[in-house]
KOLPA-390334 format. One line per field, with one value per residue (C-alpha): residue number from 1; residue in one letter; x, y, z. Coordinates in nm, 3 decimals. Each point is the difference from the previous one (the first is absolute). Example, Ala and Ser with C-alpha at 12.3 -4.5 7.8 and 13.67 -1.06 7.14 Angstrom:
BEGIN
n = (1;2)
res = (a;s)
c1 = (1.230;0.137)
c2 = (-0.450;0.344)
c3 = (0.780;-0.066)
***
This chain:
BEGIN
n = (1;2;3;4;5;6;7;8;9;10;11;12;13;14;15;16;17;18;19;20;21;22;23;24;25;26;27;28;29;30;31;32;33;34;35;36;37;38;39;40;41;42;43;44;45;46;47;48;49;50;51;52;53;54;55;56;57;58;59;60;61;62;63;64;65;66;67;68;69;70;71;72;73;74;75;76;77;78;79;80;81;82;83;84;85;86;87;88;89;90;91;92;93;94;95;96;97;98;99;100;101;102;103;104;105;106;107;108;109;110;111;112;113;114;115;116;117;118;119;120;121;122;123;124;125;126;127;128;129;130;131;132;133;134;135;136;137;138;139;140;141;142;143;144;145;146;147;148;149;150;151;152;153;154;155;156;157;158;159;160;161;162;163;164;165;166;167;168;169;170;171;172;173;174;175;176;177;178;179;180;181;182;183;184;185;186;187;188;189;190;191;192;193;194;195;196;197;198;199;200;201;202;203;204;205;206;207;208;209;210;211;212;213;214;215;216;217;218;219;220;221;222;223;224;225;226;227;228;229;230;231;232;233;234;235;236;237;238;239;240;241;242;243;244;245;246;247;248;249;250;251;252;253;254;255;256;257;258;259;260;261;262;263;264;265;266;267;268;269;270;271;272;273;274;275;276;277;278;279;280;281;282;283;284;285;286;287;288;289;290;291;292;293;294;295;296;297;298;299;300;301;302;303;304;305;306;307;308;309;310;311;312;313;314;315;316;317;318;319;320;321;322;323;324;325;326;327;328;329;330;331;332;333;334;335;336;337;338;339;340;341;342;343;344;345;346;347;348;349;350;351;352;353;354;355;356;357;358;359;360;361;362;363;364;365;366;367;368;369;370;371;372;373;374;375;376;377;378;379;380;381;382;383;384;385;386;387;388;389;390;391;392;393;394;395;396;397;398;399;400;401;402;403;404;405;406;407;408;409;410;411;412;413;414;415;416;417;418;419;420;421;422;423;424;425;426;427;428;429;430;431;432;433;434;435;436;437;438;439;440;441;442;443;444;445;446;447;448;449;450;451;452;453;454;455;456;457;458;459;460;461;462;463;464;465;466;467;468;469;470;471;472;473;474;475;476;477;478;479;480;481;482;483;484;485;486;487;488;489;490;491;492;493;494;495;496;497;498;499;500;501;502;503;504;505;506;507;508;509;510;511;512;513;514;515;516;517;518;519;520;521;522;523;524;525;526;527;528;529;530;531;532;533;534;535;536;537;538;539;540)
res = (m;t;h;t;p;w;w;r;g;a;v;i;y;q;i;y;p;r;s;f;l;d;s;n;g;d;g;v;g;d;l;p;g;i;t;e;r;l;d;y;v;a;a;l;a;v;d;a;i;w;i;s;p;f;f;t;s;p;m;a;d;f;g;y;d;i;a;d;y;r;d;v;d;p;l;f;g;t;v;a;d;f;d;r;l;l;a;k;a;h;a;l;g;l;k;v;m;i;d;q;v;l;s;h;t;s;e;a;h;a;w;f;r;e;s;r;a;s;r;d;n;p;r;a;d;w;y;v;w;a;d;a;r;p;d;g;t;p;p;n;n;w;l;s;i;f;g;g;v;a;w;q;w;e;p;r;r;g;q;y;y;l;h;n;f;l;a;a;q;p;d;l;n;f;h;n;p;e;v;q;a;a;q;l;d;n;v;r;f;w;l;d;k;g;v;d;g;v;r;l;d;a;i;n;f;c;f;h;d;r;a;l;r;d;n;p;p;k;p;a;e;l;r;t;g;r;g;f;s;p;d;n;p;y;a;f;q;y;h;l;y;n;n;t;q;p;e;m;l;d;y;l;e;r;l;r;a;l;s;d;g;y;t;d;v;g;m;l;g;e;i;s;s;e;d;s;l;a;t;m;a;e;y;v;t;p;r;r;l;h;m;g;y;s;f;e;l;l;t;d;e;s;s;a;a;y;i;r;s;t;v;e;t;l;e;a;k;l;g;e;g;w;p;c;w;a;i;s;n;h;d;v;q;r;a;v;s;r;w;g;g;a;d;a;a;e;a;l;a;r;q;l;v;a;l;v;c;a;l;r;g;s;v;c;l;y;q;g;e;e;l;g;l;v;e;a;d;v;p;f;e;a;l;q;d;p;y;g;v;a;f;w;p;t;f;k;g;r;d;g;c;r;t;p;m;p;w;t;s;d;a;g;d;a;h;a;g;f;s;q;v;a;p;w;l;p;v;d;a;r;h;a;a;r;s;v;a;v;q;e;a;e;t;d;s;v;l;q;a;a;r;a;f;l;r;w;r;r;a;q;p;a;l;v;l;g;s;i;r;f;l;d;a;p;e;p;v;l;a;f;v;r;e;h;d;g;q;s;l;l;a;v;f;n;l;s;a;q;p;v;a;w;d;l;p;s;q;l;s;p;r;w;l;e;l;a;g;q;i;g;a;q;p;q;d;s;s;v;t;l;p;a;y;a;a;a;f;a;e;i)
c1 = (-2.395;0.376;0.169;0.144;0.327;-0.008;0.288;-0.159;-0.125;0.081;0.085;0.307;0.083;0.373;0.109;0.349;0.026;0.257;-0.244;-0.350;-0.051;0.241;-0.162;0.286;0.134;0.338;-0.073;-0.021;-0.315;-0.045;-0.215;-0.231;-0.055;-0.114;-0.231;-0.150;-0.092;-0.123;-0.361;0.084;0.157;-0.296;-0.237;0.176;-0.155;0.339;0.053;0.345;0.298;0.361;0.243;0.350;0.284;-0.018;0.267;0.321;0.225;0.273;-0.227;0.269;-0.280;-0.285;-0.080;0.082;0.332;-0.109;0.213;-0.255;-0.285;-0.199;-0.003;-0.151;0.237;-0.050;-0.055;-0.330;-0.101;0.002;-0.117;-0.295;-0.087;-0.004;-0.223;-0.247;0.010;-0.066;-0.291;-0.166;0.044;-0.163;-0.284;-0.060;0.001;0.340;0.262;0.363;0.298;0.359;0.321;0.265;0.340;0.157;0.280;0.220;0.040;0.152;0.373;-0.102;-0.174;0.164;0.030;0.215;0.212;0.091;0.045;0.239;0.222;0.186;-0.012;-0.055;-0.279;-0.341;-0.156;0.300;-0.200;-0.327;0.078;0.141;0.377;0.257;0.372;0.136;0.139;0.381;0.011;-0.215;-0.316;-0.342;-0.067;-0.229;-0.179;-0.327;-0.148;-0.217;-0.344;0.092;0.307;0.353;0.142;-0.196;0.302;0.141;0.344;0.011;0.351;-0.081;-0.045;0.211;-0.294;-0.278;-0.368;-0.293;-0.263;-0.260;-0.124;0.194;0.336;-0.178;-0.230;0.217;-0.157;-0.070;0.131;-0.316;0.206;0.061;-0.287;0.039;-0.078;-0.311;-0.122;0.073;-0.203;-0.288;0.005;-0.015;-0.306;-0.155;0.044;-0.235;-0.247;-0.023;-0.085;-0.301;0.096;-0.212;0.262;0.358;0.132;0.338;0.232;0.232;-0.069;0.181;0.328;0.043;0.222;0.310;0.196;0.237;0.269;-0.016;-0.008;0.020;-0.327;0.004;-0.010;-0.325;-0.006;-0.035;-0.339;-0.145;0.115;-0.347;-0.022;-0.302;-0.003;0.339;0.178;0.047;0.368;0.060;0.267;-0.215;-0.184;0.319;-0.034;-0.234;-0.042;0.007;0.219;-0.040;-0.370;-0.288;0.180;-0.178;0.064;-0.255;-0.289;0.057;0.022;-0.327;-0.161;0.137;-0.147;-0.335;0.005;0.063;-0.290;-0.230;0.037;-0.203;-0.358;-0.046;0.344;0.108;0.355;0.075;0.335;0.164;0.179;0.248;0.198;0.109;-0.343;-0.213;-0.322;0.159;0.146;-0.342;-0.146;0.267;-0.038;-0.379;-0.142;-0.213;0.321;0.189;-0.113;-0.366;0.058;0.274;0.052;0.273;0.091;-0.169;-0.273;0.235;0.172;-0.047;-0.176;-0.376;-0.147;-0.303;0.206;0.270;-0.245;-0.185;0.321;0.132;-0.315;-0.054;0.363;-0.028;-0.338;0.139;0.286;-0.169;-0.224;-0.156;0.203;-0.149;0.140;0.013;0.017;0.138;0.060;0.153;0.211;0.282;0.268;-0.129;-0.131;-0.370;-0.219;-0.195;0.322;0.167;-0.289;-0.159;0.290;0.048;-0.349;-0.195;-0.375;-0.187;-0.214;0.311;0.043;-0.359;0.049;0.325;-0.157;-0.282;0.238;0.237;-0.291;-0.176;0.285;-0.012;0.179;0.059;0.103;0.249;-0.102;0.269;-0.087;-0.104;-0.102;-0.360;0.066;0.153;0.329;0.257;0.371;0.133;0.275;0.282;0.300;0.348;0.082;-0.303;0.065;0.027;0.013;0.363;-0.104;-0.116;0.304;0.231;-0.172;-0.103;-0.089;-0.101;-0.191;-0.146;-0.052;-0.306;-0.066;-0.258;-0.246;0.082;-0.089;-0.247;-0.368;-0.200;-0.283;-0.097;0.068;-0.058;0.150;0.320;0.059;0.289;0.003;-0.355;-0.103;0.273;0.213;0.032;0.364;0.193;-0.037;0.282;-0.094;-0.175;-0.370;-0.067;-0.241;-0.194;-0.059;-0.139;-0.253;-0.112;-0.008;-0.242;-0.192;-0.039;-0.114;-0.240;-0.181;-0.035;-0.261;0.186;0.355;0.240;-0.033;-0.379;0.022;0.253;-0.217;-0.309;0.178;0.159;-0.334;-0.161;0.286;-0.030;-0.353;0.095;0.106;0.128;0.248;0.111;0.038;-0.080;0.191;0.122;-0.035;0.122;-0.189;0.158;-0.011;0.209;0.236;-0.061;-0.290;0.053;-0.294;-0.048;-0.268;-0.001;-0.218;-0.082;-0.290;-0.249;0.103;0.164;0.138;0.149;0.271;0.109;0.258;0.098;0.362;0.033;-0.085;-0.227;-0.341;0.002;-0.271;0.007;-0.206;-0.141;0.060;-0.316;-0.069;-0.009;-0.319;0.129;-0.213;0.220;0.024;0.020;0.270;0.039;0.303;0.096;-0.020;-0.203;-0.092;-0.236;-0.170;-0.129;-0.171;0.307;0.281;0.088;0.175;0.250;0.079;0.355;0.118;-0.332;-0.033;-0.315;-0.162;-0.294;-0.190;-0.001)
c2 = (0.828;0.002;-0.315;0.014;-0.196;-0.288;0.138;0.340;-0.016;-0.370;-0.181;-0.213;-0.284;-0.060;-0.363;-0.084;-0.346;-0.144;0.053;-0.051;-0.378;-0.292;-0.260;-0.251;-0.028;0.168;0.282;0.270;0.139;-0.048;0.078;-0.304;0.113;0.340;-0.163;-0.215;0.309;0.230;-0.060;0.149;0.304;0.050;-0.017;0.305;0.210;0.119;0.070;-0.140;-0.185;0.111;-0.289;0.080;-0.153;-0.370;-0.003;-0.204;0.133;-0.100;0.170;0.227;0.258;-0.252;0.037;0.366;-0.124;-0.149;-0.247;-0.067;0.242;-0.248;-0.313;-0.103;-0.104;-0.371;0.106;0.154;-0.242;0.021;0.228;-0.238;0.059;0.373;-0.051;-0.194;0.273;0.267;-0.193;-0.062;0.362;0.122;-0.249;0.148;0.354;0.085;0.193;-0.111;0.230;-0.122;0.160;0.103;0.092;0.191;0.200;-0.293;-0.375;-0.281;-0.054;-0.347;0.145;-0.105;0.366;0.076;-0.313;0.109;0.366;-0.069;-0.230;0.275;0.360;-0.083;-0.261;0.072;0.086;0.175;0.324;-0.151;0.075;0.305;-0.053;0.256;0.015;0.038;0.329;0.024;-0.129;-0.303;0.124;0.002;0.261;0.214;0.016;-0.171;-0.229;-0.309;0.001;-0.326;0.150;0.089;0.123;-0.054;-0.131;-0.354;-0.083;-0.250;-0.141;-0.149;0.347;0.193;0.235;0.073;-0.061;0.194;-0.158;0.224;-0.298;-0.321;-0.069;-0.301;0.244;0.182;0.304;-0.004;0.285;0.155;0.251;-0.293;-0.021;-0.378;-0.029;0.213;-0.215;-0.325;0.102;0.116;-0.344;-0.166;0.205;-0.080;-0.374;0.010;0.239;-0.246;-0.268;0.203;0.171;0.307;0.221;0.043;0.135;0.157;-0.048;0.290;0.145;0.329;-0.191;-0.097;0.290;0.136;0.319;-0.057;0.215;-0.202;0.316;-0.035;0.031;0.302;-0.058;0.036;0.185;-0.230;0.142;-0.093;-0.362;-0.143;-0.201;-0.213;-0.376;-0.080;-0.035;0.328;-0.082;-0.076;0.229;0.017;0.280;0.207;0.117;0.178;-0.264;0.233;-0.196;-0.374;0.001;0.213;0.134;0.200;-0.268;-0.218;0.208;-0.102;-0.365;0.023;0.122;-0.306;-0.223;0.176;-0.037;-0.371;-0.039;0.201;-0.275;-0.231;0.018;0.162;-0.053;0.199;0.095;0.085;0.150;-0.030;0.331;0.091;0.318;0.309;0.151;-0.301;0.198;0.228;-0.302;-0.167;0.308;-0.022;-0.373;-0.034;0.182;-0.099;-0.062;-0.192;-0.229;-0.059;0.004;0.054;-0.053;0.095;-0.058;0.310;-0.202;-0.290;0.192;0.030;0.336;-0.044;0.329;0.146;0.306;-0.214;-0.210;0.312;0.181;-0.301;-0.045;0.370;0.050;-0.281;0.117;0.349;-0.143;-0.292;0.167;-0.270;-0.277;-0.272;-0.099;-0.336;-0.028;-0.265;-0.005;-0.349;-0.214;-0.256;0.261;0.173;-0.081;-0.089;0.307;-0.121;-0.022;0.298;0.235;-0.171;-0.146;-0.346;-0.017;0.150;-0.039;-0.200;0.310;0.169;-0.282;0.045;0.374;-0.022;-0.203;0.252;0.297;-0.104;-0.112;0.336;0.213;0.115;-0.249;-0.370;-0.210;-0.276;-0.224;-0.236;-0.360;-0.028;0.366;-0.119;-0.213;0.282;-0.185;0.162;0.003;-0.349;-0.054;-0.182;-0.091;0.074;-0.366;-0.031;0.316;-0.042;0.361;0.107;0.357;-0.097;-0.216;0.289;0.257;-0.214;0.089;0.363;-0.111;-0.348;0.012;-0.097;-0.355;0.109;0.098;-0.299;-0.293;-0.260;0.075;-0.164;-0.205;-0.212;-0.022;-0.371;-0.145;-0.182;0.194;0.233;0.127;0.143;-0.192;0.161;-0.312;-0.358;0.062;0.275;0.310;0.223;0.251;-0.097;0.068;0.248;-0.149;0.328;-0.046;-0.351;0.144;0.239;-0.260;0.002;-0.295;0.171;0.329;-0.156;-0.154;0.337;0.245;0.306;-0.090;0.226;-0.229;0.026;0.379;0.026;-0.210;0.204;0.330;-0.105;-0.122;0.330;0.208;-0.173;0.141;0.360;0.202;0.281;-0.231;-0.182;0.293;0.322;0.315;0.068;0.313;0.019;0.175;0.180;-0.214;-0.015;-0.288;-0.291;0.043;-0.047;0.114;0.029;-0.001;-0.226;0.104;-0.155;0.004;0.152;-0.202;0.174;-0.200;0.133;-0.219;0.063;-0.192;0.023;-0.111;-0.036;-0.254;0.248;0.141;0.350;0.254;0.196;0.312;-0.038;0.273;0.211;-0.088;-0.374;-0.196;-0.356;-0.311;-0.246;-0.352;-0.320;-0.222;-0.362;-0.057;0.367;0.222;0.295;0.347;0.098;0.317;0.291;0.319;0.184;-0.237;-0.362;-0.228;-0.235;-0.307;-0.133;-0.096;0.096;-0.012;0.193;0.071;0.221;0.115;0.377)
c3 = (-2.022;0.033;0.126;0.353;0.012;0.246;0.207;0.064;0.357;0.026;0.323;-0.074;0.240;0.031;0.030;0.123;-0.154;0.241;0.284;-0.141;-0.015;-0.037;-0.225;-0.029;0.354;-0.035;0.246;-0.267;-0.160;-0.374;-0.302;0.039;0.360;-0.124;-0.253;0.275;0.204;-0.276;0.101;0.340;-0.166;-0.233;0.298;0.146;-0.279;-0.122;-0.369;-0.066;0.140;-0.016;0.031;0.124;-0.208;-0.080;-0.271;-0.011;0.275;0.247;0.260;0.147;0.029;-0.020;-0.367;-0.050;-0.138;-0.331;-0.196;-0.276;-0.063;-0.210;0.214;0.334;0.275;0.084;0.360;-0.112;-0.276;-0.378;-0.277;-0.044;0.367;-0.067;-0.303;0.214;0.267;-0.261;-0.149;0.337;0.109;-0.318;0.043;0.346;-0.136;0.146;-0.195;0.038;0.046;0.021;0.122;-0.248;0.142;-0.287;0.162;0.101;-0.038;0.201;-0.027;-0.125;-0.308;-0.327;-0.098;0.303;-0.027;-0.352;0.090;0.288;-0.206;-0.188;-0.114;-0.368;-0.012;-0.163;0.338;0.151;0.028;0.121;0.367;0.178;0.006;0.113;0.066;0.350;0.118;-0.005;0.359;-0.083;0.171;-0.172;-0.270;0.214;0.336;-0.095;0.264;-0.010;0.159;0.171;0.165;-0.101;-0.329;-0.322;-0.191;-0.017;-0.136;-0.287;-0.056;-0.341;-0.142;0.248;0.057;0.243;-0.080;0.146;0.226;0.159;0.199;0.084;-0.161;-0.152;-0.187;-0.258;-0.163;-0.371;-0.215;-0.141;-0.195;-0.235;-0.256;-0.018;0.371;-0.041;-0.288;0.183;0.304;-0.218;-0.159;0.343;0.094;-0.339;0.067;0.299;-0.160;-0.290;0.256;0.107;0.325;0.068;0.157;0.109;0.328;-0.077;0.295;0.094;-0.343;0.062;0.051;-0.365;-0.103;0.172;-0.052;-0.291;0.161;0.325;0.209;0.378;0.192;0.235;0.378;0.193;0.335;0.300;0.099;-0.341;-0.003;0.039;-0.319;-0.074;-0.029;0.149;0.331;0.192;0.053;-0.368;-0.149;-0.314;0.181;0.015;-0.363;-0.234;-0.271;-0.296;-0.240;0.057;-0.098;-0.134;-0.305;-0.274;-0.264;0.180;-0.129;-0.361;0.102;0.190;-0.321;-0.179;0.271;-0.031;-0.379;0.047;0.242;-0.226;-0.260;0.226;0.122;0.341;0.155;0.307;0.095;0.364;0.098;0.342;0.057;0.273;-0.058;0.189;-0.078;-0.081;-0.039;-0.259;-0.180;-0.002;-0.164;-0.270;-0.053;0.013;-0.300;-0.300;-0.195;0.270;0.280;0.081;0.377;0.254;0.369;0.244;0.363;0.145;0.176;0.075;0.279;0.376;-0.039;0.019;0.120;-0.175;-0.095;-0.160;-0.201;-0.117;-0.090;-0.193;-0.205;-0.062;-0.105;-0.252;-0.124;-0.063;-0.210;-0.173;-0.256;-0.216;0.164;0.216;0.341;0.173;0.378;0.233;0.374;0.014;-0.230;0.003;0.078;0.314;0.344;-0.008;0.035;0.305;0.200;-0.165;0.075;0.300;0.196;0.145;0.151;-0.290;0.019;-0.264;-0.058;-0.142;-0.251;-0.117;-0.028;-0.196;-0.280;-0.026;0.015;-0.277;-0.217;0.044;-0.138;-0.362;-0.221;-0.022;0.300;0.073;0.291;0.126;0.082;0.365;0.021;-0.023;0.310;0.202;0.034;0.225;-0.073;0.070;0.253;-0.181;0.217;-0.133;-0.058;-0.232;-0.202;-0.377;-0.122;-0.062;0.072;0.350;0.068;-0.094;0.223;0.297;0.275;-0.072;-0.311;-0.035;-0.374;-0.198;0.120;0.255;-0.274;-0.221;0.225;-0.130;-0.049;0.283;-0.146;0.303;0.372;0.054;0.315;-0.080;-0.323;0.074;-0.357;-0.011;-0.312;-0.210;-0.038;0.119;0.094;0.175;-0.218;-0.118;0.270;0.325;0.051;0.280;0.254;0.001;-0.373;0.045;0.244;-0.277;-0.277;-0.289;0.147;0.338;-0.150;-0.248;0.298;0.177;-0.121;0.134;-0.106;-0.186;-0.303;-0.006;0.039;-0.282;-0.232;0.081;-0.052;-0.330;-0.133;0.100;-0.145;-0.335;-0.034;0.090;-0.308;0.220;0.174;-0.313;-0.238;0.185;0.086;0.353;0.211;0.360;0.279;0.293;0.312;0.318;0.072;0.005;-0.244;-0.373;-0.213;-0.375;-0.267;-0.304;-0.297;-0.335;-0.243;0.243;0.305;0.298;0.292;0.320;0.154;0.359;0.204;0.365;-0.011;0.378;0.267;0.183;-0.100;-0.144;-0.083;-0.324;-0.066;-0.347;-0.259;-0.021;-0.365;0.067;0.069;-0.013;-0.013;0.182;-0.137;0.198;-0.147;0.106;0.218;0.037;0.306;-0.124;0.117;0.281;-0.131;0.204;-0.123;-0.130;0.093;-0.010;0.247;-0.155;0.213;0.007;-0.351;-0.155;-0.378;-0.075;-0.337;-0.085;-0.303;-0.038)
***
């Protein structure tokens, strides 16, 4: 029998370390806090954890601005703490993925401090430097995702440097072979430590257009970019030249060759381009990345037609590649609120876990998704995210999905068991009411339903490894068949808050399954009634 890699069909639980558990009473989550709660994670029946950055950083972008790729920031602990976390996770049968942010560093990184000092030092060409135009303005019209121009003036060199994100996150020059080799070495460092996978942040941003050509303007009616504020001028351009360059394909093959030197390592790329699905198809091949995910299901659009079109479009392009799906993460509004509104029903939260875990591919579940957490309400005076501060009040940033994990709801504990002191972001009272302790005591909670579904999914080859084929169904019904190794499963979802009847295709004779915690189907002779937010599965 051929070996199935661990990542293929895996459910990967994303941990945002600042907000998982504070073990030392400073108001910020840390690596020992993660280690302390790994038993909880393992009990979810997930296959792996992905830990957002914990490396040395000034925290301008909360760890995605790295000052030392090979050390742990004291805020989160020590390298020894990470080693203990890794050992315990492996003892519990959990794989461990870490973030690697290759396209840019912190301005505090030693590489950048040297590069900015002069035009003739050994690392002078390690970042993207360019002369001003004759009138002193930046070299082209590129914009930063976080607002404003993507160029920052550096008086020590008398040049601008590129930053696709914050000005404190200068972009590395991947056209320099030394930069490529250095970042491969940084990935190798953690693979040598025994991590099982790497999530490559903003991986299509590594290379820029050598000629620094202007990005063309985008018509006003098409300025609906994903993952950023609707009033952000970043949406005013087609981003053809500041990212997603053809040179990246060769570098992905070098990353894959590196990972192939280790036993059963998975590489997952985060991809956001003008046509993210097409870029995924290019990046996720047997010679490049193992998996890729984009922002297509991290948007406000949640119709059955949109989900079907997104998946089918990717399937048609992907070939032998393997997708990974997510509907929530640390960068977007929580899915329950995004798709269900302010008063979303708990049934929707149960359904969303089942829906994303029923699609073909691997899955990233974000901490708190198994609790059905809504988007937290963070007042302006408590905001930490520079993105939210810059675009307030039309866009509140990413703090609402990053608030602390609620472990308890004990009277008198305003911090929900996350910390003994005021945490870095306030705990939403609605989250405390949905804490782990509360939901573990309820037999019909979102947590119990998520656990039951994930345990059941793990035993279904069709859901873990199978093909996917969509069936015609009227809105708001989403229906598809998953098949593998002789097993055929029908998955049907009513994406609305009202019951709906669906006339079954004539060739189907489903045997409906009763799944703990899920609202299932109510079958008739040739049709089925799907209650509000039903997630129904049948053998066919």
